[in-house]
PALUMZA-429955 format. One record per residue (C-alpha): x, y, z; residue number from 1; residue in three letters. Coordinates in steps of 0.2 Angstrom, whole numbers, plus 5000, padded with zeros to 4 digits. Example, Ala and Ser with C-alpha at 12.3 -4.5 7.8 and 13.67 -1.06 7.14 Angstrom:
BEGIN
east/north/up/k/r
5062/4978/5039/1/Ala $
5068/4995/5036/2/Ser $
END
This chain:
BEGIN
east/north/up/k/r
5148/5086/4441/1/Met $
5165/5087/4448/2/Leu $
5173/5070/4454/3/Thr $
5188/5070/4466/4/Phe $
5199/5057/4472/5/Ser $
5213/5057/4486/6/Asn $
5220/5041/4479/7/Gly $
5214/5030/4494/8/Ser $
5198/5021/4498/9/Asp $
5202/5020/4517/10/Cys $
5205/5031/4532/11/Met $
5222/5033/4539/12/Asn $
5221/5032/4558/13/Leu $
5235/5037/4570/14/Pro $
5245/5023/4578/15/Asn $
5255/5027/4594/16/Leu $
5267/5013/4592/17/Asn $
5271/5018/4574/18/Gln $
5273/5036/4580/19/Ala $
5287/5032/4593/20/Arg $
5297/5022/4581/21/Lys $
5314/5030/4575/22/Arg $
5324/5021/4561/23/Thr $
5339/5026/4550/24/Ser $
5327/5029/4535/25/Lys $
5332/5043/4524/26/Glu $
5323/5059/4526/27/Val $
5317/5066/4509/28/Leu $
5317/5084/4505/29/Ile $
5302/5086/4494/30/Lys $
5301/5102/4484/31/Thr $
5287/5098/4471/32/Asn $
5274/5089/4481/33/Asp $
5262/5103/4484/34/Tyr $
5249/5103/4470/35/Ile $
5231/5109/4469/36/Val $
5223/5100/4455/37/Lys $
5213/5111/4442/38/Glu $
5197/5104/4447/39/Asn $
5200/5109/4465/40/Leu $
5206/5127/4462/41/Lys $
5188/5134/4463/42/Glu $
5181/5122/4476/43/Leu $
5180/5136/4489/44/Gly $
5173/5149/4477/45/Lys $
5159/5159/4486/46/Asn $
5164/5150/4503/47/Arg $
5172/5157/4518/48/Lys $
5184/5148/4531/49/Tyr $
5188/5151/4549/50/Tyr $
5203/5144/4558/51/Ile $
5206/5144/4577/52/Lys $
5223/5140/4582/53/Thr $
5229/5133/4599/54/Tyr $
5247/5130/4605/55/Gly $
5264/5135/4600/56/Cys $
5272/5145/4587/57/Gln $
5274/5130/4576/58/Met $
5255/5128/4576/59/Asn $
5253/5146/4572/60/Val $
5264/5144/4557/61/His $
5255/5128/4552/62/Asp $
5239/5139/4551/63/Ser $
5248/5151/4539/64/Glu $
5251/5137/4528/65/Asn $
5234/5130/4529/66/Ile $
5226/5148/4526/67/Lys $
5236/5149/4510/68/Ala $
5232/5132/4504/69/Ile $
5213/5136/4507/70/Leu $
5215/5152/4497/71/Glu $
5223/5142/4482/72/Asp $
5206/5133/4482/73/Met $
5197/5150/4482/74/Ser $
5191/5150/4500/75/Phe $
5190/5167/4508/76/Glu $
5195/5170/4526/77/Glu $
5183/5176/4539/78/Thr $
5186/5180/4557/79/Asn $
5168/5178/4561/80/Asn $
5163/5160/4565/81/Leu $
5145/5162/4561/82/Glu $
5150/5168/4543/83/Asp $
5161/5152/4540/84/Ala $
5157/5138/4528/85/Asp $
5172/5129/4533/86/Leu $
5178/5128/4552/87/Ile $
5195/5121/4556/88/Leu $
5203/5119/4574/89/Leu $
5222/5118/4573/90/Asn $
5225/5109/4589/91/Thr $
5239/5108/4603/92/Cys $
5241/5092/4613/93/Ala $
5254/5098/4625/94/Ile $
5242/5099/4641/95/Arg $
5225/5092/4645/96/Glu $
5218/5110/4647/97/Asn $
5221/5112/4628/98/Ala $
5211/5096/4625/99/His $
5197/5103/4635/100/Asn $
5197/5119/4626/101/Lys $
5195/5111/4609/102/Val $
5181/5100/4614/103/Phe $
5172/5114/4622/104/Gly $
5173/5124/4606/105/Phe $
5168/5109/4596/106/Leu $
5151/5111/4605/107/Gly $
5149/5128/4598/108/Arg $
5153/5121/4581/109/Val $
5140/5107/4583/110/Lys $
5127/5120/4588/111/His $
5131/5130/4573/112/Leu $
5130/5116/4561/113/Lys $
5113/5112/4567/114/Glu $
5106/5128/4560/115/Ser $
5118/5128/4545/116/Lys $
5120/5109/4539/117/Pro $
5131/5115/4524/118/His $
5146/5119/4536/119/Ile $
5161/5108/4534/120/Ile $
5170/5106/4551/121/Ser $
5188/5099/4554/122/Gly $
5202/5096/4566/123/Ile $
5220/5096/4563/124/Cys $
5236/5098/4572/125/Gly $
5244/5089/4586/126/Cys $
5228/5082/4594/127/Met $
5224/5074/4577/128/Ala $
5240/5064/4579/129/Gln $
5234/5056/4595/130/Glu $
5226/5039/4594/131/Glu $
5214/5041/4608/132/Asn $
5207/5057/4602/133/Val $
5204/5051/4584/134/Val $
5195/5036/4591/135/Asn $
5184/5048/4601/136/Gln $
5180/5059/4586/137/Ile $
5176/5044/4575/138/Lys $
5165/5036/4588/139/Asp $
5156/5051/4596/140/Lys $
5159/5066/4585/141/Tyr $
5153/5059/4568/142/Lys $
5148/5077/4563/143/Trp $
5166/5082/4562/144/Val $
5169/5081/4544/145/Asp $
5188/5080/4542/146/Ile $
5203/5075/4553/147/Val $
5221/5077/4546/148/Phe $
5238/5076/4555/149/Gly $
5253/5087/4555/150/Thr $
5261/5076/4541/151/His $
5245/5078/4530/152/Asn $
5243/5097/4528/153/Ile $
5250/5096/4510/154/Ile $
5236/5084/4505/155/Asn $
5222/5096/4513/156/Leu $
5214/5099/4495/157/Pro $
5211/5081/4492/158/Asn $
5205/5077/4510/159/Ile $
5193/5091/4509/160/Leu $
5186/5087/4492/161/Ala $
5184/5069/4496/162/Thr $
5174/5073/4511/163/Ser $
5163/5085/4502/164/Met $
5160/5073/4488/165/Gln $
5156/5057/4499/166/Lys $
5148/5068/4513/167/Lys $
5157/5056/4525/168/Glu $
5170/5059/4539/169/Gln $
5187/5059/4531/170/Glu $
5202/5055/4542/171/Ile $
5220/5055/4536/172/Glu $
5233/5055/4549/173/Val $
5250/5048/4546/174/Tyr $
5260/5041/4561/175/Ser $
5277/5042/4552/176/Ile $
5294/5049/4556/177/Glu $
5291/5062/4542/178/Gly $
5300/5071/4528/179/Asp $
5304/5089/4524/180/Val $
5291/5098/4513/181/Leu $
5297/5114/4505/182/Glu $
5288/5126/4494/183/Asn $
5272/5125/4504/184/Leu $
5262/5142/4502/185/Pro $
5261/5153/4516/186/Val $
5248/5167/4521/187/Lys $
5258/5177/4535/188/Arg $
5248/5185/4548/189/Asp $
5260/5200/4550/190/Ser $
5268/5211/4537/191/Lys $
5283/5214/4548/192/Tyr $
5287/5198/4558/193/Lys $
5288/5181/4551/194/Ala $
5289/5163/4557/195/Trp $
5302/5152/4548/196/Val $
5304/5134/4552/197/Asn $
5321/5128/4552/198/Ile $
5317/5110/4558/199/Met $
5303/5098/4562/200/Phe $
5300/5085/4575/201/Gly $
5310/5080/4590/202/Cys $
5320/5065/4596/203/Asp $
5323/5070/4614/204/Lys $
5308/5060/4621/205/Phe $
5306/5069/4638/206/Cys $
5295/5058/4648/207/Thr $
5280/5070/4649/208/Tyr $
5280/5076/4632/209/Cys $
5268/5070/4617/210/Ile $
5277/5081/4604/211/Val $
5289/5067/4597/212/Pro $
5274/5057/4594/213/Tyr $
5264/5071/4586/214/Thr $
5278/5079/4575/215/Arg $
5289/5064/4570/216/Gly $
5308/5063/4571/217/Lys $
5320/5077/4571/218/Gln $
5323/5083/4554/219/Arg $
5332/5099/4549/220/Ser $
5329/5109/4534/221/Arg $
5344/5112/4523/222/Lys $
5352/5129/4526/223/Pro $
5350/5136/4508/224/Glu $
5331/5134/4509/225/Phe $
5330/5144/4526/226/Ile $
5342/5157/4520/227/Ile $
5333/5160/4503/228/Asn $
5316/5161/4513/229/Glu $
5324/5174/4525/230/Val $
5331/5184/4510/231/Lys $
5314/5184/4502/232/Glu $
5306/5191/4518/233/Leu $
5319/5205/4518/234/Val $
5316/5210/4500/235/Asp $
5297/5211/4505/236/Asn $
5301/5223/4519/237/Gly $
5300/5211/4534/238/Tyr $
5309/5217/4550/239/Met $
5310/5202/4561/240/Glu $
5311/5183/4559/241/Val $
5309/5169/4572/242/Thr $
5318/5153/4568/243/Leu $
5306/5139/4574/244/Leu $
5309/5121/4580/245/Gly $
5304/5110/4594/246/Gln $
5323/5111/4599/247/Asn $
5332/5123/4588/248/Val $
5348/5121/4596/249/Asn $
5349/5103/4589/250/Ala $
5348/5110/4572/251/Tyr $
5359/5102/4559/252/Gly $
5364/5087/4569/253/Lys $
5354/5076/4558/254/Asp $
5361/5083/4542/255/Leu $
5376/5075/4534/256/Asn $
5387/5091/4534/257/Met $
5397/5100/4547/258/Asp $
5384/5114/4549/259/Tyr $
5375/5118/4566/260/Lys $
5364/5131/4574/261/Met $
5378/5143/4577/262/Gly $
5382/5142/4558/263/Asp $
5364/5145/4553/264/Leu $
5362/5160/4565/265/Leu $
5377/5169/4557/266/Arg $
5371/5165/4539/267/Asp $
5354/5172/4544/268/Val $
5361/5187/4551/269/Ala $
5371/5191/4535/270/Lys $
5354/5192/4525/271/Thr $
5353/5210/4534/272/Gly $
5336/5206/4542/273/Ile $
5335/5218/4556/274/Lys $
5330/5206/4570/275/Arg $
5332/5187/4573/276/Ile $
5325/5177/4586/277/Arg $
5324/5158/4589/278/Phe $
5314/5146/4599/279/Met $
5313/5134/4608/280/Thr $
5330/5129/4615/281/Ser $
5334/5114/4625/282/His $
5349/5117/4638/283/Pro $
5356/5100/4632/284/Trp $
5361/5107/4615/285/Asp $
5366/5125/4619/286/Phe $
5384/5126/4614/287/Asp $
5397/5139/4615/288/Asp $
5396/5143/4596/289/Asp $
5378/5148/4598/290/Met $
5382/5160/4612/291/Ile $
5396/5168/4602/292/Asn $
5385/5170/4587/293/Ala $
5372/5179/4597/294/Ile $
5386/5189/4605/295/Lys $
5394/5194/4589/296/Asp $
5379/5198/4578/297/Cys $
5370/5214/4582/298/Asp $
5354/5208/4573/299/Asn $
5352/5192/4584/300/Ile $
5341/5198/4598/301/Met $
5348/5196/4616/302/Pro $
5333/5185/4621/303/Tyr $
5334/5166/4626/304/Val $
5320/5155/4631/305/His $
5329/5141/4641/306/Leu $
5316/5129/4649/307/Pro $
5321/5123/4666/308/Leu $
5306/5112/4670/309/Gln $
5312/5107/4687/310/Ser $
5327/5113/4699/311/Gly $
5328/5095/4706/312/Ser $
5341/5083/4698/313/Asp $
5330/5069/4704/314/Arg $
5315/5075/4695/315/Ile $
5325/5081/4680/316/Leu $
5331/5062/4678/317/Lys $
5313/5056/4679/318/Leu $
5308/5069/4666/319/Met $
5322/5063/4654/320/Gly $
5329/5080/4653/321/Arg $
5348/5074/4652/322/Arg $
5355/5089/4662/323/Tyr $
5357/5093/4680/324/Thr $
5353/5109/4689/325/Lys $
5372/5113/4691/326/Glu $
5374/5111/4672/327/Lys $
5359/5122/4668/328/Tyr $
5364/5136/4680/329/Ile $
5382/5135/4672/330/Glu $
5374/5138/4655/331/Leu $
5363/5152/4662/332/Tyr $
5378/5161/4670/333/Asn $
5388/5159/4653/334/Lys $
5373/5167/4644/335/Leu $
5372/5181/4656/336/Lys $
5391/5184/4656/337/Ala $
5393/5184/4636/338/Asn $
5378/5192/4630/339/Ile $
5375/5210/4635/340/Lys $
5358/5214/4642/341/Asn $
5352/5197/4638/342/Val $
5334/5192/4644/343/Ser $
5331/5174/4649/344/Ile $
5314/5166/4651/345/Thr $
5309/5148/4656/346/Thr $
5296/5134/4657/347/Asp $
5293/5126/4674/348/Ile $
5282/5111/4678/349/Ile $
5276/5109/4696/350/Val $
5268/5092/4703/351/Gly $
5277/5080/4692/352/Phe $
5274/5062/4698/353/Pro $
5284/5059/4714/354/Gly $
5289/5078/4717/355/Glu $
5292/5080/4735/356/Thr $
5292/5096/4745/357/Glu $
5311/5096/4744/358/Asp $
5311/5094/4725/359/Asp $
5299/5109/4723/360/Phe $
5310/5120/4735/361/Lys $
5325/5116/4724/362/Gln $
5315/5123/4710/363/Thr $
5312/5139/4720/364/Leu $
5330/5140/4723/365/Gln $
5335/5140/4705/366/Val $
5321/5154/4701/367/Val $
5329/5164/4716/368/Asn $
5346/5162/4709/369/Glu $
5342/5165/4690/370/Cys $
5329/5178/4693/371/Lys $
5320/5176/4676/372/Tyr $
5313/5190/4666/373/Asp $
5298/5179/4664/374/Ser $
5292/5160/4665/375/Ala $
5278/5150/4659/376/Phe $
5273/5139/4673/377/Thr $
5262/5123/4673/378/Phe $
5254/5109/4683/379/Ile $
5260/5093/4676/380/Phe $
5247/5086/4664/381/Ser $
5247/5067/4660/382/Lys $
5248/5064/4642/383/Arg $
5242/5046/4636/384/Glu $
5256/5036/4629/385/Gly $
5270/5045/4637/386/Thr $
5281/5037/4650/387/Pro $
5276/5049/4664/388/Ala $
5258/5044/4661/389/Ser $
5262/5027/4669/390/Lys $
5271/5035/4684/391/Met $
5263/5035/4701/392/Glu $
5256/5053/4703/393/Asp $
5255/5054/4722/394/Asn $
5255/5074/4723/395/Val $
5237/5080/4727/396/Ser $
5229/5093/4715/397/Leu $
5227/5105/4731/398/Glu $
5246/5103/4733/399/Glu $
5250/5106/4715/400/Lys $
5239/5122/4715/401/Asn $
5248/5128/4731/402/Lys $
5265/5125/4724/403/Arg $
5260/5134/4708/404/Leu $
5254/5149/4717/405/Tyr $
5270/5150/4727/406/Glu $
5280/5148/4711/407/Leu $
5270/5161/4702/408/Asn $
5272/5174/4716/409/Glu $
5291/5172/4715/410/Leu $
5291/5173/4695/411/Val $
5280/5189/4696/412/Asn $
5292/5197/4708/413/Lys $
5307/5194/4698/414/Tyr $
5298/5199/4681/415/Ala $
5293/5215/4689/416/Asn $
5311/5218/4695/417/Glu $
5317/5215/4677/418/Ala $
5305/5227/4670/419/Asn $
5309/5241/4682/420/Gln $
5326/5242/4675/421/Arg $
5319/5250/4660/422/Tyr $
5310/5265/4668/423/Leu $
5314/5282/4662/424/Asn $
5326/5274/4649/425/Lys $
5325/5273/4630/426/Lys $
5324/5257/4621/427/Thr $
5321/5251/4603/428/Lys $
5304/5244/4599/429/Val $
5297/5236/4584/430/Leu $
5280/5243/4583/431/Ile $
5268/5229/4577/432/Glu $
5251/5237/4577/433/Gly $
5236/5244/4587/434/Ile $
5231/5236/4604/435/Gly $
5215/5233/4611/436/Glu $
5215/5250/4620/437/Lys $
5219/5259/4604/438/Gly $
5237/5262/4608/439/Asn $
5252/5256/4598/440/Leu $
5261/5241/4604/441/Phe $
5277/5232/4601/442/Gly $
5292/5222/4608/443/Tyr $
5309/5227/4613/444/Thr $
5325/5217/4607/445/Asp $
5323/5208/4624/446/Thr $
5305/5203/4621/447/Met $
5297/5215/4632/448/Lys $
5279/5220/4627/449/Leu $
5277/5239/4626/450/Val $
5261/5249/4624/451/Asn $
5266/5265/4615/452/Val $
5259/5283/4613/453/Asp $
5262/5288/4595/454/Gly $
5255/5289/4577/455/Ser $
5250/5274/4566/456/Glu $
5263/5278/4553/457/Asp $
5276/5271/4565/458/Asn $
5269/5253/4563/459/Ile $
5282/5242/4555/460/Gly $
5296/5253/4561/461/Lys $
5309/5251/4574/462/Ile $
5308/5266/4584/463/Val $
5315/5274/4600/464/Asp $
5303/5273/4615/465/Val $
5305/5282/4632/466/Leu $
5298/5270/4645/467/Ile $
5287/5280/4657/468/Thr $
5278/5267/4667/469/Asp $
5281/5248/4672/470/Val $
5270/5234/4675/471/Lys $
5274/5216/4679/472/Thr $
5271/5209/4661/473/Trp $
5272/5225/4651/474/Ser $
5279/5242/4649/475/Leu $
5272/5259/4644/476/Asp $
5280/5272/4634/477/Gly $
5281/5286/4621/478/Lys $
5290/5288/4605/479/Ile $
5305/5300/4606/480/Val $
END
């Protein structure tokens, strides 16, 4: 009989007050902390796992790490929920809608466990870092077997083994500033495009955002680890990397060296990778050196996601965004003037507490001026523990929905206009795979989705595509 230990006899529960702390504590670079003990390497033998991922690209990449860890324990992946022996939900905490989806899916998992009691179920990701969520799971969802946070992925083998041995709910969530963990295994979802973390956490503390509490403080990876990872991807035939962080523009500011995001972009470009993207940007930290790097390096794609959030200076101040509408537009125009054919997309929140009709009209004015290629638009979602959750929310849901509809009409108009410029023109497309309708699909350098007529041997290649039809959110074309 196997025995397991995670080195602790008590649960580690999240603590919001601890999560908001920022100290001068040194960030450790841990390169040898990932270990799967010999007696756990076959724990998943003849067992299958299923992971459902919610939220941002960081969560998607976390799931790639989790998959690799599980396969180091001999688990096998399945895309069929009913076939799974282990079900994990990797969750997002950015909006209430994400919460509702997770708890709704948990209902399906509970029903499945009633007929298959051996199934192990778990929650991880950003929701697992929320104190109120974990208390709810501990009290009302006792059948959820494991809960682990964004700082605890490395300890998944022990968490899982302990729960299986004790047959009790195991919760391990650290509310800490965090360190940098290197050399975690990864099972990438694509053979052609890869996510590469360049930093973790965030210190911006926008008043509506829960991420600084769920991801810890800002901490950059050292450039040599990033460059080596990209070089390995190039050697393995990858065509594109996306450099990830909660605010990539602030990369390097926490390192004790004169090395910032512009320097990193140039060094990644020198690896010879065909395409480089990065996200997400904060207008506050977008400097001229970054712009020049994009301008000077042909393999850095002319695509920038630049969240606006609001066009009202009053609301921006309440949001803690630390820039004005004027400064934002100045940056936008600088990007347009310096980067040929640049595509700019954005995020916008409507119905922030206290937003007046005039505040909203100012947001529309910015959209009319910037004419974004696309925008992710949201109604304000109150997140427990953030400063905005305590602000008086005097905008009715009916009014919020009305404003969202009006905003989306405008966003859709300019998205369609941006796409119309591609009609009957050739553009480079990285073909990624086969779409739902049987055609090929891929993306332009400016991040336009293209549905392509052509043979499957083009998958994984950058090809010339003639655009034959235009829709608001996609293009149709044929390989030429």
